[in-house]
SESERO-500290 format. One line per field, with one value per residue: residue number from 0; residue in one letter; chain; x, y, z of N, C-alpha, C, CB in turn. Coordinates in steps of 0.2 Angstrom, whole numbers, plus 2048, in hexadecimal, padded with zeros to 3 digits. Glycine has a CB too. Layout:
SESERO-500290
nr c(NUM:...);
rest c(A:...);
kette c(A:...);
n_x c(X:...);
n_y c(Y:...);
n_z c(Z:...);
ca_x c(X:...);
ca_y c(Y:...);
ca_z c(Z:...);
c_x c(X:...);
c_y c(Y:...);
c_z c(Z:...);
cb_x c(X:...);
cb_y c(Y:...);
cb_z c(Z:...);
This chain:
SESERO-500290
nr c(0:1:2:3:4:5:6:7:8:9:10:11:12:13:14:15:16:17:18:19:20:21:22:23:24:25:26:27:28:29:30:31:32:33:34:35:36:37:38:39:40:41:42:43:44:45:46:47:48:49:50:51:52:53:54:55:56:57:58:59:60:61:62:63:64:65:66:67:68:69:70:71:72:73:74:75:76:77:78:79:80:81:82:83);
rest c(M:S:S:L:P:V:I:Q:K:M:L:V:E:E:F:G:L:T:Q:E:Q:V:Q:P:D:S:Q:L:E:E:L:G:V:D:S:L:A:T:V:E:F:M:F:M:L:E:D:R:F:K:L:K:M:S:G:E:P:V:P:I:K:T:V:G:D:I:A:K:E:V:D:A:A:M:E:K:Q:G:I:S:L:T:D:N);
kette c(A:A:A:A:A:A:A:A:A:A:A:A:A:A:A:A:A:A:A:A:A:A:A:A:A:A:A:A:A:A:A:A:A:A:A:A:A:A:A:A:A:A:A:A:A:A:A:A:A:A:A:A:A:A:A:A:A:A:A:A:A:A:A:A:A:A:A:A:A:A:A:A:A:A:A:A:A:A:A:A:A:A:A:A);
n_x c(805:807:802:804:803:7F4:7F7:7FE:7F7:7EC:7F3:7F5:7EB:7E7:7E9:7F1:7FC:808:808:815:81E:819:824:829:833:831:832:827:825:830:824:819:811:80F:812:805:7FB:801:7FD:7F1:7EB:7F1:7E4:7DE:7E1:7DE:7D3:7CD:7D5:7CE:7D6:7DC:7E9:7F8:7FA:806:814:81D:829:826:82B:82C:824:821:825:818:810:817:815:805:806:80A:801:7F7:7F9:7FD:7EF:7EA:7E2:7E1:7E2:7DD:7D0:7CA);
n_y c(7B3:7C3:7D6:7DC:7DA:7DC:7EA:7F2:7ED:7F7:801:804:805:810:81B:81A:811:805:7F3:7F1:7FA:7FC:7F4:7ED:7F3:802:812:81C:82C:82C:825:831:832:83B:843:845:83D:830:830:82E:825:81C:81D:816:809:805:806:7FC:7EE:7F0:7F3:7FD:809:80B:819:823:82A:822:81F:81E:81B:811:806:7F7:7FD:801:7F5:7ED:7F6:7F2:7E6:7E4:7EA:7E4:7D8:7D8:7DF:7D1:7CD:7C7:7C7:7BC:7C0:7CC);
n_z c(812:808:806:7FB:7ED:7E9:7EF:7E3:7D8:7DC:7DE:7CC:7C8:7CF:7CD:7BF:7BB:7B6:7B9:7B8:7BA:7C8:7D1:7DE:7E7:7DF:7DD:7E4:7E4:7D6:7D3:7CD:7D9:7E5:7F8:7FD:7F6:7F8:808:805:7FC:804:810:806:808:815:814:808:80E:81C:828:834:833:83B:843:847:83C:82C:825:815:806:7FB:7F0:7F6:802:807:805:811:81D:81E:81B:82C:831:82E:832:842:844:842:838:827:814:811:817:811);
ca_x c(803:809:7FA:809:7FE:7F0:7F9:800:7F1:7EA:7F9:7F5:7E2:7E4:7F3:7F2:801:807:809:81E:81D:816:827:82A:838:832:832:823:825:830:81B:816:80E:811:80F:7FC:7F7:800:7F7:7E9:7ED:7EF:7DD:7D7:7E2:7DC:7C8:7CF:7D7:7CA:7DB:7DD:7F2:7FA:7FC:810:818:81F:82C:824:82B:829:81F:826:823:813:810:81C:812:800:806:80C:7FC:7F2:7FE:7FC:7E6:7E5:7DF:7E5:7E1:7D5:7C9:7C9);
ca_y c(7B8:7CC:7DA:7E1:7D6:7E0:7EF:7F0:7EE:7FD:807:805:807:818:81F:81A:811:7FE:7F0:7F0:802:7F9:7F0:7ED:7F8:807:819:821:832:82C:825:834:831:83E:83A:845:837:82B:82C:832:81D:816:81D:811:802:803:800:7F5:7EB:7F0:7F4:804:80A:811:823:822:82A:81D:822:81A:81D:80C:802:7F2:800:7FF:7ED:7ED:7F7:7EF:7DF:7E5:7EC:7DD:7D0:7DE:7DD:7CC:7CF:7C5:7C7:7B7:7C3:7CE);
ca_z c(80C:807:803:7F3:7E3:7EA:7EE:7DD:7D3:7DC:7DA:7C7:7C6:7D3:7CB:7B8:7BC:7B3:7BB:7B6:7BE:7CE:7D5:7E7:7E9:7DD:7E4:7E6:7E2:7CF:7CD:7CF:7DF:7EB:7FF:801:7F2:7FE:80C:802:7FC:80F:814:805:808:819:811:805:812:824:82F:835:835:842:846:845:835:82D:81D:810:7FE:7F5:7EE:7FB:80B:809:808:817:823:81B:81F:832:834:82C:83C:848:846:843:82F:820:80F:80F:81C:80B);
c_x c(806:800:7FE:807:7F6:7EF:7FA:7FB:7ED:7EC:7F8:7EF:7E3:7E9:7F3:7F7:801:807:812:821:81F:81E:826:82F:837:82E:82D:823:829:828:817:813:811:810:80A:7FB:7FA:7FE:7F0:7E7:7EC:7E9:7DA:7DA:7DD:7D2:7C8:7CF:7D3:7D1:7DA:7E8:7F3:7FB:804:812:81E:823:82D:826:82B:824:81F:825:81B:80C:812:817:808:800:806:806:7FA:7F2:7FB:7F4:7E4:7E2:7E6:7DF:7DC:7CF:7C6:7C8);
c_y c(7C0:7CF:7DB:7DF:7DC:7E8:7F3:7F0:7F2:800:808:804:80E:81C:81F:817:809:7FB:7EE:7F5:800:7F4:7EF:7F4:803:80D:81A:823:830:827:828:835:834:83D:83E:841:82F:827:82C:825:815:817:817:809:800:801:7FE:7ED:7EC:7F0:7FA:805:80D:816:825:824:825:821:81D:81F:819:809:7FC:7F8:7FD:7FB:7EE:7EF:7F4:7E9:7E0:7E8:7E5:7DB:7D4:7DC:7DB:7CD:7CB:7C6:7C1:7BB:7CC:7CE);
c_z c(80B:802:7FB:7F0:7E3:7E8:7E6:7D5:7D4:7DC:7D3:7C7:7C9:7CE:7C1:7B7:7BA:7B7:7BB:7BD:7C5:7D1:7DF:7E9:7E2:7E0:7E2:7E1:7D8:7CF:7CC:7D4:7E6:7F2:7FF:7FF:7F6:802:80D:802:801:80D:80F:806:80D:818:80F:80D:81B:827:82F:839:83A:841:845:83F:832:825:818:806:7F9:7F3:7F5:801:80C:80B:80D:81C:822:81F:826:834:835:833:840:849:846:83C:82A:81B:80B:811:815:805);
cb_x c(7FB:814:7F8:810:7F9:7F0:7FD:803:7ED:7E7:800:7FA:7DA:7E6:7FD:7F3:801:80C:805:820:814:80F:82E:82F:843:832:837:825:82C:838:817:815:80E:810:814:7F5:7FA:800:7F8:7E9:7F3:7F1:7D8:7D2:7EB:7DF:7C1:7D8:7DC:7C4:7E2:7D5:7F7:801:7FB:812:81B:81B:834:81B:830:82A:821:830:822:813:813:821:815:800:80C:813:7F7:7F5:80B:7FD:7E2:7E0:7DF:7E8:7E6:7D4:7CF:7CB);
cb_y c(7B8:7CD:7E6:7E2:7C9:7DE:7EC:7EA:7E8:7FE:806:803:802:819:816:81F:814:7FC:7ED:7F5:806:7F4:7F1:7E5:7F2:805:820:826:837:827:822:835:82B:844:837:84A:837:82A:82D:83B:81E:81A:824:813:800:808:802:7F7:7ED:7E9:7F3:806:80F:810:826:81A:830:815:825:819:821:808:7FF:7F1:80B:800:7E7:7F2:801:7EF:7DB:7E9:7F2:7D6:7CF:7E8:7DF:7CD:7DA:7BD:7C7:7AF:7C6:7CF);
cb_z c(80D:7FE:808:7EF:7E5:7F0:7F2:7DF:7D1:7DE:7DA:7C4:7CA:7DE:7D0:7B4:7C3:7AF:7B9:7AB:7BD:7CD:7D3:7E9:7E6:7D8:7E7:7EA:7EA:7CB:7CD:7CC:7E0:7EB:808:801:7E8:7FF:810:7F4:7FB:819:815:7FD:809:81E:80D:802:812:827:82F:83D:82F:846:850:845:836:82F:81E:812:7FD:7F6:7E6:7F7:80C:807:805:816:824:814:81D:833:830:827:83F:843:844:84B:82C:81F:80E:814:827:80B);
């Protein structure tokens, strides 16, 4: 199960976007989410999903990239969406 729906909902709430705007291929920069906001959002996701993202820099350009990173971290750490 993907974290994408939860991430989309959080993006809508946090940045005042619409559900239609936060599609997997939506570019964060085009949504007005700059690199600093992306980093802060990733910290929010760590809290939400109770996980620790890798400290390695990863290119995150789209909504789908965020979900991919969260899903990978959850799988690596043995965390499932039902745990949250």
